[in-house]
C-alpha positions in Angstrom: 98.2 133.1 -97.8 99.4 134.5 -94.5 96.6 135.1 -92.0 98.9 136.8 -89.6 102.4 136.3 -88.3 102.8 132.7 -87.3 100.0 131.2 -89.4 99.6 130.7 -93.1 97.2 128.8 -95.3 99.1 126.8 -98.0 97.5 126.3 -101.4 98.6 123.0 -103.0 97.3 121.2 -106.2 96.2 117.7 -105.4 98.3 116.1 -108.2 97.4 114.1 -110.2 93.7 114.2 -109.1 93.3 117.9 -109.7 91.6 120.3 -107.3 93.3 122.2 -104.4 93.9 121.4 -100.8 94.7 123.9 -98.1 97.1 122.6 -95.3 98.1 125.1 -92.6 101.5 126.1 -91.5 102.1 127.4 -87.9 105.5 128.7 -86.7 107.3 130.6 -84.0 111.0 130.9 -83.1 111.3 127.3 -81.9 108.7 125.3 -83.9 107.4 124.9 -87.5 104.3 122.9 -87.6 102.4 121.5 -90.7 98.8 120.7 -90.2 97.9 117.8 -92.6 100.1 116.6 -95.4 98.2 115.9 -98.7 97.8 112.6 -100.6 101.4 111.7 -101.0 100.9 111.4 -104.8 103.9 111.8 -107.2 105.2 115.4 -107.1 103.1 116.5 -104.2 106.0 116.5 -101.7 107.8 119.0 -103.8 104.7 121.2 -103.9 104.5 121.1 -100.1 108.2 121.9 -99.9 107.8 124.9 -102.3 104.6 126.2 -100.5 106.4 126.2 -97.1 109.4 127.9 -98.6 107.2 130.5 -100.2 105.9 131.5 -96.8 109.5 132.4 -95.9 109.9 129.6 -93.5 112.6 127.1 -94.6 111.2 123.5 -95.0 114.3 122.3 -93.1 112.9 123.9 -89.9 109.8 121.7 -90.0 109.8 119.7 -86.7 106.1 118.9 -86.0 103.1 117.6 -88.0 99.6 117.7 -86.6 97.1 115.4 -88.3 93.5 116.5 -88.0 92.3 113.0 -89.0 93.2 109.8 -90.6 91.9 110.3 -94.2 94.5 109.6 -96.8 94.3 113.0 -98.4 95.4 114.4 -95.0 98.0 111.7 -94.0 99.2 110.3 -97.3 102.1 112.7 -97.7 103.4 112.2 -94.1 105.6 109.2 -94.8 107.6 111.0 -97.5 107.9 114.1 -95.4 109.4 112.1 -92.5 111.6 110.2 -94.9 113.0 113.3 -96.5 113.5 115.4 -93.4 116.9 115.5 -91.8 115.2 116.7 -88.5 113.3 114.5 -86.2 109.6 115.4 -86.8 107.1 114.8 -84.0 103.7 113.5 -85.3 100.6 114.5 -83.2 97.1 113.2 -83.5 94.0 112.4 -81.4 94.3 109.0 -79.7 91.1 107.7 -81.4 92.7 108.1 -84.9 96.1 106.9 -83.9 95.7 103.2 -84.6 94.4 104.0 -88.1 97.3 106.3 -88.9 99.7 103.7 -87.6 98.2 101.0 -89.8 96.8 98.9 -86.9 93.2 99.4 -88.1 91.8 99.8 -91.6 91.0 103.4 -92.5 87.3 104.2 -91.9 86.9 105.6 -95.3 87.0 102.1 -96.7 83.2 102.0 -96.4 80.4 101.8 -98.9 79.2 105.4 -98.3 82.5 106.8 -99.4 83.3 104.3 -102.1 79.9 104.9 -103.7 80.8 108.6 -104.2 83.8 107.5 -106.4 83.1 106.7 -110.1 82.7 103.0 -110.5 85.7 102.6 -112.8 88.0 104.3 -110.2 86.8 102.4 -107.1 89.2 99.5 -107.3 92.2 101.9 -107.6 90.9 104.0 -104.7 90.5 100.9 -102.6 94.1 99.8 -103.3 95.4 103.3 -102.5 93.6 103.3 -99.1 94.7 99.7 -98.3 98.3 100.2 -99.3 99.2 103.6 -97.9 102.4 103.8 -95.8 101.5 104.0 -92.1 103.6 106.1 -89.6 104.0 106.2 -85.9 102.2 108.9 -83.9 104.6 110.2 -81.3 102.2 112.3 -79.2 98.4 112.1 -78.7 96.4 115.3 -78.1 93.1 115.6 -76.3 90.0 117.8 -76.4 90.5 121.4 -75.1 94.2 120.8 -74.8 96.1 124.1 -75.1 99.5 124.1 -76.7 102.0 127.0 -76.8 102.9 126.9 -80.5 102.6 130.0 -82.6 101.3 132.1 -79.7 98.8 129.4 -78.5 96.5 126.9 -80.1 93.6 124.9 -78.7 92.7 121.4 -79.7 89.0 120.7 -80.3 87.9 117.1 -80.6 85.2 117.0 -83.3 84.3 113.4 -83.9 82.0 112.2 -86.6 83.9 112.5 -89.9 86.3 110.1 -88.2 86.5 109.0 -84.5 89.5 111.2 -83.8 88.9 114.2 -86.0 90.1 117.5 -84.5 89.9 121.1 -85.2 92.5 123.6 -84.1 91.9 127.1 -82.9 94.7 129.6 -83.3 94.2 132.1 -80.6 96.2 135.1 -81.9 94.5 135.3 -85.3 91.1 133.8 -84.1 91.5 131.2 -86.9 89.8 127.8 -86.8 91.7 125.1 -88.7 88.7 123.0 -89.5 90.1 119.9 -91.3 87.0 118.2 -92.8 84.5 119.3 -90.1 83.6 122.3 -92.3 83.9 122.7 -96.1 83.9 125.8 -98.4 82.2 125.5 -101.8 81.7 128.5 -104.1 82.6 130.9 -101.3 80.0 129.4 -98.9 80.6 127.5 -95.7 79.0 124.1 -95.2 79.2 121.4 -92.6 80.5 117.8 -93.0 79.8 115.9 -96.2 76.7 113.8 -95.5 77.2 111.7 -98.6 80.3 109.9 -97.4 79.1 109.2 -93.8 76.6 106.8 -92.3 73.7 108.4 -90.4 75.3 107.9 -87.0 78.6 109.4 -88.0 77.0 112.4 -89.7 74.8 113.2 -86.7 77.9 113.0 -84.5 79.8 115.3 -86.8 77.0 117.8 -86.8 76.7 117.7 -83.0 80.5 118.3 -82.8 80.0 121.7 -84.4 78.4 122.9 -81.2 81.8 122.8 -79.6 82.9 125.6 -81.9 80.3 128.1 -80.6 82.4 129.1 -77.5 85.4 130.2 -79.7 85.6 133.7 -81.1 86.2 132.6 -84.7 86.9 135.2 -87.3 88.6 133.0 -89.9 88.1 129.4 -91.0 90.6 127.4 -93.0 88.8 124.5 -94.6 91.1 121.8 -96.0 88.7 121.6 -98.9 87.8 125.1 -100.0 90.2 127.4 -98.3 89.5 130.6 -96.3 86.1 131.7 -95.1 85.8 134.9 -93.1 82.3 136.1 -93.7 80.7 136.0 -90.3 81.8 132.4 -89.6 80.3 132.2 -86.1 76.9 133.2 -87.5 77.1 130.7 -90.3 78.1 127.8 -87.9 75.1 128.7 -85.7 72.8 128.5 -88.8 73.9 124.9 -89.3 72.6 123.8 -85.9 
């Protein structure tokens, strides 16, 4: 779904788990940027390939990937994308999540809060997936309030809590917030971070991070889990505080 020229929300089935994810594609004359990459499950790379091509932007132009945070459903597809691409792809993330993405630290989702949300008969498989994902090098770290010129201009917003280095991205031209997992859409309604997978300290930090969004003139929100929300998003975020 194209939001405006230079930004499109991709819709990709999370095979074989089911459900949908919504990465974002940003582009201009020089750069094509994918924000988050899916699980890396069998068949998903082809779906990402097809989704980007469907926008009318050749997959072969992809030259940057921005990772909102370290979770496997956001980074798992990155290794295969880098492996397939004939271009050099620059990987960007916040410095606080960089060591996890590079495999220098264990992913934070390997905690009891998250594992307890997974059916007991699937926990061992989930743990193996998280422990054995393919790490990649982060080429460039990005910081809070950093402004980048891509696709008419984007602003990086450090929103820790869900993970230490979680970021949101504000696309200035379309007034669109790429929210990662800081915000979630369920049944057409906007919600904050998932309390059930976080410890109390992390959840409180994630909620406090939402205050940073108040200064942005947000008209659209792309939630990685749930898709587009554009029904008075600023008011809804304020109601969560």
